[in-house]
C-alpha positions in Angstrom: -0.1 0.1 -0.1 1.4 3.5 -1.0 2.0 6.3 1.6 -1.1 8.8 1.0 1.0 11.5 3.0 3.7 11.8 0.7 7.5 12.5 1.3 7.7 16.0 3.7 10.6 18.2 2.2 11.7 19.8 5.4 11.7 16.5 7.1 15.1 15.9 9.0 15.6 12.0 9.4 18.2 12.7 11.8 16.2 14.8 13.8 14.3 12.7 15.9 17.6 10.7 16.8 19.3 13.8 17.8 16.6 14.5 20.1 16.3 11.1 21.7 20.0 11.0 22.2 19.6 14.4 24.2 16.9 12.9 26.2 18.9 9.9 26.8 22.1 11.6 27.5 20.0 14.0 29.9 18.1 11.3 31.9 15.9 11.8 34.9 17.4 13.9 37.8 17.6 12.2 41.0 17.4 8.5 39.7 20.2 6.5 39.9 20.4 2.9 38.5 20.9 0.1 40.9 24.2 -1.8 41.1 24.4 -5.2 39.4 24.6 -8.2 41.7 28.1 -9.5 41.9 27.5 -12.7 42.9 25.7 -15.6 41.1 21.8 -15.4 41.2 19.5 -17.7 43.3 17.2 -18.4 39.8 20.3 -19.5 37.9 21.3 -21.6 40.9 17.8 -23.1 41.2 17.5 -23.4 37.7 20.4 -25.5 37.4 19.4 -27.9 40.4 16.1 -28.6 38.7 17.9 -29.6 35.4 20.3 -31.8 37.3 17.5 -33.5 38.9 15.5 -34.0 35.8 18.4 -35.4 33.9 18.9 -37.8 36.7 15.2 -38.8 37.0 15.3 -39.5 33.2 18.4 -41.7 33.5 17.0 -43.6 36.4 13.8 -44.5 34.5 15.6 -45.4 31.5 17.6 -47.9 33.5 14.5 -49.5 35.0 
């Protein structure tokens, strides 16, 4: 389907990118990012334990 509005002669395609970068660089005042956890995440550990348990159960069932 064709663009019914047609091209705009004075449209600067980099303008929106420049405004977005200025907004991101400025950022909200008083808001800081939380530091990333340095240790392993508990979800990852639980997931690995569950995966090992499932593999062990499948192996045990295969030997029966």
